C-alpha positions in Angstrom: -11.1 -168.6 -62.7 -11.9 -164.7 -62.5 -8.8 -163.2 -61.2 -9.7 -159.7 -60.7 -7.1 -156.9 -60.2 -7.5 -153.2 -58.5 -5.0 -151.3 -60.3 -4.2 -147.9 -58.8 -2.3 -144.8 -60.2 -1.6 -142.4 -57.6 -0.5 -138.6 -58.3 0.2 -135.7 -55.9 -3.4 -134.8 -55.5 -5.4 -137.6 -56.9 -5.9 -141.5 -57.1 -7.1 -143.3 -60.6 -8.0 -146.6 -60.3 -9.8 -149.5 -62.0 -11.2 -153.0 -61.3 -10.1 -155.5 -63.9 -10.2 -158.8 -65.3 -7.3 -159.3 -67.4 -9.6 -162.1 -68.9 -12.5 -160.2 -69.5 -13.2 -157.2 -72.0 -12.7 -153.4 -69.8 -12.8 -152.9 -66.4 -15.4 -153.9 -63.6 -15.3 -150.5 -62.3 -13.5 -147.4 -62.8 -13.1 -144.2 -60.6 -10.9 -141.0 -59.7 -10.3 -138.6 -56.2 -9.2 -135.3 -56.8 -8.2 -132.8 -54.9 -6.5 -134.5 -51.8 -5.2 -132.6 -48.8 -6.9 -129.8 -50.5 -9.6 -127.7 -49.0 -12.6 -130.3 -50.2 -12.0 -133.4 -52.5 -13.9 -135.5 -54.8 -14.5 -139.1 -55.2 -16.2 -140.3 -58.3 -17.5 -144.1 -59.0 -18.4 -145.7 -62.1 -19.9 -149.6 -62.2 -21.8 -150.0 -65.6 -23.5 -147.1 -66.2 -24.2 -146.2 -62.7 -22.3 -143.6 -61.1 -21.5 -142.4 -57.8 -19.9 -139.1 -56.6 -18.8 -138.1 -53.1 -17.4 -134.1 -51.5 -15.5 -134.9 -49.1 -11.8 -133.7 -47.9 -9.5 -136.5 -47.8 -6.1 -135.5 -45.8 -3.5 -137.4 -47.6 -3.3 -140.7 -49.8 -4.1 -142.9 -46.5 -7.8 -141.4 -46.3 -8.3 -141.7 -49.9 -7.5 -144.8 -50.4 -10.1 -145.9 -47.4 -12.6 -144.2 -49.5 -11.9 -145.9 -53.0 -12.4 -149.0 -50.6 -15.5 -147.9 -48.7 -17.0 -146.7 -52.1 -16.2 -150.5 -53.7 -18.1 -151.6 -50.4 -21.1 -149.8 -51.1 -21.7 -149.7 -54.6 -19.9 -152.8 -55.8 -17.9 -154.8 -57.3 -16.6 -156.2 -54.3 -13.2 -157.0 -53.3 -13.4 -159.8 -51.9 -12.1 -161.8 -54.4 -9.0 -159.2 -55.6 -6.3 -161.6 -56.6 -3.5 -158.4 -56.1 -3.2 -154.5 -56.5 -1.4 -153.1 -59.0 0.5 -149.7 -58.8 1.7 -147.7 -61.5 5.0 -146.4 -60.2 6.7 -143.7 -62.1 10.5 -144.3 -61.7 12.4 -147.0 -61.2 15.7 -146.1 -61.9 17.9 -148.9 -62.5 17.3 -150.9 -59.6 13.7 -152.5 -60.9 13.6 -153.4 -64.5 10.3 -155.4 -64.5 7.6 -155.6 -62.4 8.1 -156.1 -59.0 6.4 -157.8 -55.8 6.2 -155.1 -53.4 7.7 -155.6 -49.5 9.1 -153.1 -47.4 12.8 -153.3 -48.9 10.9 -152.4 -52.2 9.5 -149.2 -50.6 12.6 -148.4 -49.0 14.9 -148.6 -52.2 11.8 -146.4 -53.8 12.2 -144.1 -51.2 15.7 -143.6 -52.2 15.1 -143.1 -56.1 12.5 -140.2 -55.1 15.4 -137.7 -56.4 14.6 -138.8 -59.9 11.4 -138.3 -60.0 10.4 -136.1 -56.9 7.0 -135.2 -58.5 5.8 -138.4 -59.0 7.9 -141.4 -57.1 6.8 -139.6 -53.5 2.8 -140.3 -54.1 2.9 -143.4 -55.5 4.8 -144.8 -52.5 2.2 -142.7 -50.5 0.0 -144.5 -52.1 1.3 -148.2 -52.1 2.0 -147.8 -48.3 -2.0 -146.5 -47.9 -2.9 -149.9 -50.1 -0.7 -152.3 -48.0 -2.9 -151.0 -44.7 -6.2 -151.2 -46.3 -5.1 -154.3 -48.3 -3.0 -156.2 -46.2 -4.1 -159.7 -47.0 -3.5 -159.8 -50.8 0.1 -159.1 -53.1 0.9 -155.8 -54.0 3.2 -155.4 -57.1 5.2 -152.1 -58.9 4.6 -151.8 -62.3 7.3 -149.3 -63.5 7.3 -146.6 -66.3 10.7 -147.5 -67.3 11.0 -151.2 -67.0 10.5 -151.5 -70.3 13.5 -149.0 -71.3 15.8 -151.4 -69.2 16.8 -153.3 -72.6 18.3 -149.8 -74.4 22.0 -150.3 -75.1 24.7 -148.0 -73.2 25.4 -146.2 -76.2 21.8 -145.1 -76.3 21.2 -144.2 -72.7 24.9 -143.0 -72.0 24.9 -139.3 -71.5 28.5 -137.5 -72.5 29.4 -135.7 -69.4 31.6 -136.8 -66.3 31.5 -141.1 -65.9 32.3 -140.6 -62.2 29.4 -137.9 -62.0 27.2 -140.1 -64.1 27.5 -143.4 -61.9 27.5 -141.4 -58.9 24.1 -140.3 -59.7 22.4 -142.2 -61.6 22.6 -140.3 -64.8 21.2 -141.6 -67.8 18.7 -142.0 -69.7 15.4 -144.0 -68.3 12.6 -143.5 -70.5 8.6 -143.4 -69.7 5.7 -144.5 -71.2 7.2 -147.9 -71.0 3.6 -149.6 -69.8 1.9 -148.2 -73.3 5.0 -148.9 -75.6 5.2 -152.1 -74.3 1.1 -153.0 -74.6 0.9 -151.0 -78.3 4.4 -152.9 -80.0 2.3 -156.2 -78.9 -0.8 -155.1 -80.5 1.4 -153.7 -83.7 2.3 -157.6 -84.3 -1.3 -158.9 -83.6 -2.6 -156.3 -85.9 -0.2 -157.3 -88.8 -0.3 -160.6 -88.1 3.4 -161.4 -87.9 6.1 -162.1 -85.6 6.8 -159.3 -82.7 10.4 -160.9 -83.1 10.6 -159.7 -86.7 9.4 -156.1 -86.3 10.9 -153.1 -86.2 8.7 -151.2 -84.8 8.4 -146.9 -83.8 5.8 -146.0 -81.5 4.5 -142.0 -81.0 2.6 -142.1 -77.6 1.5 -138.3 -78.0 -0.3 -137.0 -75.1 -0.2 -134.3 -73.2 2.8 -135.7 -72.2 4.5 -137.4 -75.3 7.8 -139.9 -76.4 8.6 -142.1 -78.5 10.4 -145.4 -78.8 12.5 -147.5 -81.3 11.4 -151.5 -80.9 13.5 -154.0 -82.4 11.9 -157.4 -82.6 10.1 -156.6 -79.4 12.6 -154.9 -77.3 13.2 -151.2 -76.9 16.4 -149.8 -78.4 16.0 -146.1 -77.8 12.8 -143.6 -76.4 12.8 -140.0 -76.2 12.2 -139.5 -73.0 15.7 -139.5 -70.5 16.8 -139.0 -66.9 13.4 -137.5 -66.5 10.3 -136.9 -68.4 11.2 -133.6 -70.1 13.6 -134.7 -72.6 12.5 -135.3 -75.9 9.4 -134.9 -77.9 7.3 -130.7 -77.6 4.2 -132.1 -75.0 1.4 -130.0 -73.6 3.3 -128.0 -71.1 6.3 -129.5 -71.0 9.5 -128.2 -73.9 11.4 -131.7 -74.8 14.2 -130.5 -76.0 16.7 -126.9 -75.9 20.2 -126.2 -75.0 21.8 -127.4 -72.0 23.2 -123.9 -71.8 19.4 -122.5 -71.6 19.3 -122.7 -67.6 22.4 -121.1 -67.2 21.6 -118.2 -69.6 18.4 -117.5 -68.1 20.3 -117.5 -64.5 22.4 -114.5 -66.5 20.3 -112.6 -68.6 16.8 -113.0 -66.5 17.7 -114.0 -62.9 15.7 -116.9 -63.2 16.6 -119.7 -60.3 16.8 -122.8 -61.1 13.3 -123.8 -59.7 11.7 -121.0 -62.2 13.6 -122.3 -65.1 11.6 -126.2 -64.2 9.2 -124.1 -63.3 9.3 -122.6 -67.1 10.4 -125.7 -68.6 7.8 -128.3 -67.3 4.3 -126.2 -66.9 4.9 -123.1 -68.9 6.4 -124.8 -72.0 5.7 -127.1 -75.1 2.4 -125.8 -76.5 0.8 -123.7 -73.8 4.1 -121.9 -74.1 3.9 -121.5 -77.8 0.5 -120.6 -78.0 -1.5 -120.5 -75.2 -3.4 -123.8 -75.6 -2.5 -127.5 -74.6 -5.4 -129.2 -75.9 -5.4 -130.5 -79.8 -8.6 -129.8 -80.3 -8.8 -126.1 -79.4 -5.1 -125.4 -81.4 -7.0 -126.9 -84.3 -9.9 -124.5 -84.0 -7.7 -121.7 -83.4 -5.6 -122.9 -86.6 -8.8 -122.7 -88.4 -9.7 -119.3 -87.0 -6.2 -117.8 -88.6 -4.1 -118.2 -85.1 -0.6 -118.1 -86.5 0.7 -118.3 -83.0 -0.7 -121.8 -83.0 -0.3 -122.6 -86.7 3.3 -121.9 -85.3 3.2 -124.1 -82.3 1.7 -127.2 -84.2 4.8 -126.6 -87.3 7.3 -127.3 -84.5 5.1 -129.9 -82.9 5.3 -131.6 -85.9 9.3 -130.6 -86.9 10.5 -132.0 -83.9 8.4 -135.5 -84.1 9.6 -136.0 -87.6 12.9 -135.4 -86.8 13.0 -138.0 -84.3 11.1 -140.7 -86.8 13.9 -139.8 -89.4 16.6 -140.5 -86.9 14.9 -143.8 -85.5 14.2 -145.2 -88.4 18.1 -145.1 -89.2 19.1 -146.3 -85.8 16.7 -149.5 -86.6 17.8 -149.5 -90.1 14.5 -149.5 -91.6 11.2 -149.7 -90.0 8.0 -151.9 -90.5 5.7 -149.7 -88.7 4.9 -146.3 -87.4 2.3 -146.6 -85.0 0.4 -143.8 -83.3 -0.9 -143.7 -79.7 -2.7 -142.2 -76.9 -5.0 -138.9 -77.0 -3.5 -136.8 -79.7 -2.4 -140.0 -81.6 -5.6 -141.7 -81.7 -7.6 -138.6 -82.4 -5.7 -135.9 -83.6 -5.7 -136.6 -87.6 -4.4 -132.8 -88.3 -1.5 -133.9 -85.9 -1.0 -137.6 -87.8 -1.2 -135.9 -91.5 1.1 -133.8 -91.5 3.6 -136.0 -90.2 3.2 -138.7 -92.8 3.0 -136.0 -95.5 6.3 -135.5 -94.4 7.5 -138.7 -94.5 6.5 -138.9 -97.9 10.4 -139.2 -99.1 10.9 -142.2 -97.2 8.6 -144.0 -98.7 5.3 -143.2 -96.1 2.0 -142.7 -97.9 -0.8 -141.4 -96.2 -4.1 -142.5 -97.0 -6.2 -139.3 -96.5 -10.0 -141.2 -95.7 -8.5 -143.2 -93.3 -6.4 -140.8 -91.2 -10.0 -139.1 -90.8 -12.0 -141.4 -89.7 -12.3 -141.5 -85.6 -12.7 -145.4 -84.0 -11.3 -146.6 -81.5 -10.5 -149.7 -82.6 -6.8 -150.1 -84.5 -6.9 -149.2 -87.8 -4.5 -148.3 -90.2 -4.4 -145.2 -92.3 -1.7 -145.6 -94.7 -2.1 -146.6 -98.8 -1.8 -150.5 -99.7 1.7 -148.7 -101.7 2.9 -147.4 -98.6 6.4 -148.9 -97.9 6.0 -148.6 -94.4 2.6 -149.6 -92.4 1.1 -146.7 -90.9 -1.2 -147.2 -87.6 -3.7 -146.0 -85.2 -3.6 -148.7 -82.1 -5.2 -147.3 -78.9 -3.0 -148.0 -76.0 -4.5 -149.6 -73.0 -2.0 -149.1 -70.3 -4.6 -150.3 -67.7 -4.5 -154.0 -68.9 -1.0 -154.0 -69.6 -0.3 -153.5 -65.8 -2.7 -155.9 -64.8 -1.4 -158.5 -67.0 1.6 -158.0 -65.4 0.7 -157.6 -62.2 -0.7 -161.1 -62.4 2.4 -162.7 -64.3 4.2 -161.6 -61.2 1.5 -163.4 -58.8 1.2 -166.4 -60.9 5.5 -166.8 -60.8 5.2 -167.1 -56.7 4.1 -170.1 -56.8 
């Protein structure tokens, strides 16, 4: 039986969407609304090989979601058979530790959690309200980026600050990209033909945002992102780990405010801050042209990643598989190669030719002699969202 699910991923000025049946291969339709609230917005809707584009202003998310529904009505496929709407929701705090059926109390709690993700949760809430208004007769489900990491042990999620302050303000490590880490860890077990429950896996989700997780028997035990998505690895424009004393130092020496420092660390740091480029393809081109700053940026990126992998091997007590995923992880051989070569002392051995292969399929890039299997597995966060949404609504009966 067909069970199509509409998936919405709402940003501050955009909505990405898909119509997806978990039992079928590939989405039935995909689209994106951009520049919501600006002078002119755009919407792009794709069904098979057909593409539809409009330039029209959407004042807010309510108008934008209404336009999404209209595009389905005008260009198909129909939304009449949709069984649920799944909403990507970035931060569930300690309240939401699994995907959750949305009602008014859930929306109210998400409002309360907005301080934990001020850039992400408010547009997600706006999208939920808009979608419930135009599609009121189907269940809506929140799928949380943080949920997969609700299993972290206290020793992993606790920051060494005043315990009362931490408890009062919900300060702890939450982790993000959970749908991707969950999906890829399951796919790793399938690829290796081994039970998920017996595998020790390290997943590297490397895109413009980047995170790494340690997964023991299908259960997350550590991850790099923390209270916010700023902690951890070097990213496109985010710094990742820095000395906690940096904001005070910049306030004293450069006269920077907290907002100035936040802007610096989130939007003017990472690869962009180091060399002026955020796309790994551009960075590779610059390195080949002799740009020493681009080479340094890549070296810093690799150094940080290798350090996390080594620490996670220690935390897991060994590792069966190291997996690369997301845009950089799946496509940047010049990132994967240096990482694996620097892990040679721990028994990793790279198949240089396999690493250079570009493919949308899951594949192995380690040699048969490697003590650890090294895989590249394309992520599919939308499929994971659809499966979790379906599991929630199937449980309602």
